[in-house]
C-alpha positions as CSV (number, residue, x, y, z in Angstrom):
1,X,32.8,19.4,3.4
2,X,33.9,16.1,2.0
3,X,31.6,13.6,0.2
4,X,29.5,11.5,2.6
5,X,29.0,7.8,1.6
6,X,26.1,5.9,3.1
7,X,24.2,2.7,2.4
8,X,20.4,2.1,2.6
9,X,18.6,-1.2,2.1
10,X,14.9,-2.2,1.6
11,X,13.9,-5.8,0.8
12,X,16.5,-6.8,-1.8
13,X,17.3,-3.3,-3.0
14,X,20.7,-1.8,-2.0
15,X,21.5,1.9,-2.5
16,X,24.9,3.5,-2.1
17,X,24.8,7.3,-2.0
18,X,27.5,9.9,-2.2
19,X,26.2,13.2,-0.7
20,X,28.2,16.4,-1.4
21,X,27.5,20.1,-1.3
22,X,25.9,21.4,-4.5
23,X,22.8,22.7,-6.2
24,X,20.3,19.9,-5.4
25,X,21.0,17.5,-8.3
26,X,20.0,13.9,-7.7
27,X,21.5,11.3,-10.0
28,X,20.4,7.7,-9.9
29,X,22.5,5.2,-11.9
30,X,23.9,8.0,-14.1
31,X,20.4,9.3,-14.9
32,X,18.4,12.1,-13.5
33,X,16.1,10.8,-10.7
34,X,13.0,12.1,-12.5
35,X,13.8,9.9,-15.5
36,X,14.7,6.9,-13.3
37,X,11.5,7.2,-11.1
38,X,8.7,8.3,-13.4
39,X,5.9,8.5,-10.8
40,X,5.5,11.5,-8.4
41,X,5.1,9.2,-5.4
42,X,8.6,7.7,-5.9
43,X,10.1,11.1,-6.6
44,X,8.6,12.4,-3.3
45,X,10.0,9.4,-1.4
46,X,13.5,10.1,-2.7
47,X,13.3,13.8,-1.8
48,X,11.4,13.5,1.5
49,X,14.4,13.7,3.9
50,X,15.9,16.7,2.0
51,X,12.5,18.4,2.0
52,X,11.9,17.8,5.8
53,X,15.3,19.2,6.7
54,X,15.0,22.1,4.1
55,X,18.1,21.1,2.2
56,X,16.5,20.5,-1.2
57,X,19.0,22.8,-3.0
58,X,22.0,22.4,-0.6
59,X,23.3,19.0,-1.6
60,X,24.1,17.0,-4.7
61,X,23.3,13.3,-4.4
62,X,24.9,10.6,-6.6
63,X,23.2,7.2,-6.2
64,X,24.2,3.6,-7.2
65,X,21.2,1.3,-6.7
66,X,20.6,-2.3,-7.6
67,X,18.2,-5.2,-6.7
68,X,14.5,-5.2,-5.9
69,X,11.8,-3.2,-7.6
70,X,11.3,0.5,-8.1
71,X,9.5,1.1,-4.7
72,X,12.2,-0.8,-2.8
73,X,14.9,1.1,-4.5
74,X,13.3,4.5,-3.8
75,X,12.9,3.6,-0.1
76,X,16.5,2.3,0.1
77,X,17.7,5.7,-1.4
78,X,15.5,7.5,1.2
79,X,17.1,5.6,4.1
80,X,20.6,6.3,2.8
81,X,20.0,10.0,2.3
82,X,18.5,10.2,5.8
83,X,21.5,8.5,7.3
84,X,23.9,10.9,5.5
85,X,22.0,14.0,6.6
86,X,22.1,12.8,10.3
87,X,25.8,12.1,10.0
88,X,26.4,15.7,8.7
89,X,24.2,17.4,11.3
90,X,22.9,15.5,14.4
91,X,20.1,18.1,14.8
92,X,18.3,16.6,11.7
93,X,17.6,13.5,13.8
94,X,14.9,15.3,15.7
95,X,13.0,16.1,12.5
96,X,13.6,12.8,10.7
97,X,13.1,10.3,13.5
98,X,9.4,11.0,14.2
99,X,8.7,10.5,10.5
100,X,10.1,7.0,10.7
101,X,12.8,7.6,8.2
102,X,15.7,6.3,10.3
103,X,14.2,2.8,10.7
104,X,15.4,0.0,8.4
105,X,12.3,-1.9,7.3
106,X,13.2,-5.5,8.1
107,X,10.4,-7.1,6.1
108,X,11.8,-9.6,3.5
109,X,10.3,-12.3,1.3
110,X,10.0,-15.5,3.3
111,X,11.8,-18.4,1.6
112,X,10.0,-21.3,0.0
113,X,10.1,-24.5,2.0
114,X,10.5,-28.0,0.4
115,X,7.4,-30.2,0.2
116,X,5.3,-27.0,-0.1
117,X,4.0,-25.0,-3.0
118,X,5.2,-21.6,-1.6
119,X,6.5,-20.3,1.7
120,X,3.2,-21.0,3.6
121,X,0.9,-22.5,1.0
122,X,0.8,-26.3,0.9
123,X,0.0,-28.8,-1.8
124,X,-3.6,-29.8,-1.9
125,X,-4.3,-32.5,0.7
126,X,-6.3,-35.6,-0.5
127,X,-7.7,-37.8,2.2
128,X,-8.6,-40.6,-0.2
């Protein structure tokens, strides 16, 4: 099996992953993912597609991720891993789709408009 390259995005975070057969090592920006994501919740999010398809020790994952915050980066990695697993074996789709892991979350920060304080908030209105 060759290396599978996929991209996952969430808010402003972009994750490029390279999935290859191995022992289950996950490397994020040349660090172990447990060092990069200190909390258990974020580590779970990264491993979730591998756990659901029971491939936790089958593949090595090398990740380049930038932009956004830690949660956005973890979810971008999760989407990329999910896409890679589905491209390797189409049968994984039946397990991952009901969990909502194949959907790209489209929510982004709304831009600030001119003449306003923020995207929706206005400057205080004074009648007199």
